[in-house]
N, C-alpha and C positions, 0 to 999 in steps of 0.2 A: 699323646703322640707316640708313634712308633719310635722306640730308642734308636733303631738302625738309621732312620731318616734324620734324627737329631745328630748322629755321629757324621753323617755325610754332610748335612747342611744345618748347622746350629743356628737357624734363624727361625723366628716366630712366623706362624702362618700369616698373621697380619702384615708382616714385612714382605712376605712373598707376594701377597695380594697387591700391595703398593707398588712393588717392582713390576708387576704384570701390567699395570696401568701406564707405564712409561714407554714410549716408543720414540726412536730417533732415526734420522736419515740425513741425507745431503743431496743437493742438486748442483751439478757443475754445468756452468753456461760459459764456456770458454775460460777466461781468466777469472770470472766471478763464480764463487762458491757460496751456496747458502746451506747452512747446517741448522737443523731444527730438532727440537724435542717436544713431544706431545705428552701432556699428562691428561689422560682420558677422564680421570676422576674429578677434575675441575670443571670443565675442560679448558686447557690453556696451552698455547703453543709459544715456546720461546725460540727465537730465530737469530742467527748471527750471519753476517756476510763478510767475506774477504775478497779482495782483488790480488791475485798472486800472493796470497798468504798475509797481506796487510788488512787489518780490520777496518771496515767501513760501515759498521752498524751493528746494533743489537736492539731487538724489539720483543715486546711481550704482547701477545694477541689472546684476548678472551672475549666473553660476551659483551662486556662493557666497552671494549676497544677492538672491534673486529677487523679494522683495516690499519696497517702500519706500513711505513716506508723505510727501506734500508738503502744505504748508498753513500757515495762520496767520490772523491778524487784523490788519487795517489800521486798525481804528476804524470805518470805514464798511462794510467788507465782511470776510467771513470765509469761508474755504474749506478743505476737506480732500479730498485725492485720493489714493487708495491705488492704486498701480501694482503689478501682479503679472505676472511674466514666466513663460511656459511655454516653455522652450527646446526641448522636443521637438516642440511644435506651431509653434515659431518665431512666437510672438505675445505681445503685451503687452496685458493688460486693464486697464481703469481702473473705479473706483467714485468718484464725486465728489459732494459736497454743497456747496452754495454758499448763503451767507445774506447779505442786505443788511439793516443795522440790526436784526439778530437774527431777521429773518424769512426762513425757508427759501424760496429762489426756484428751486432746482434740486437734484434728487436723481437722479442718472443713471449708468448703467453701460454699458460697451460695449468695443470693441476700440480701443486707441490706435494700434497698428501691427502689421503682420506683415512677415515677411521670408522 
């Protein structure tokens, strides 16, 4: 390896390849936020949900478990998000319902991520 590269980034090439397989993002749906991390090498998606910063779920989605539900009630807000991965299409879809004080403010579906 070029010693100049080692001085700039003293990391093994294998470590760089592993880092390149990890992708992250988030989706904000009003008070509901879904944060996700995708590891392409597995493939596996780890997702967490919060309502106004309060945790309402953590899931791991992979080929053995392609659908998972996040959600809960914080007293003020309530949400449920169903995440479904299609590993052939390399895509994760979501269906989310959000309520504040029992009033539905959002009922939305779409694509959470593609790879």
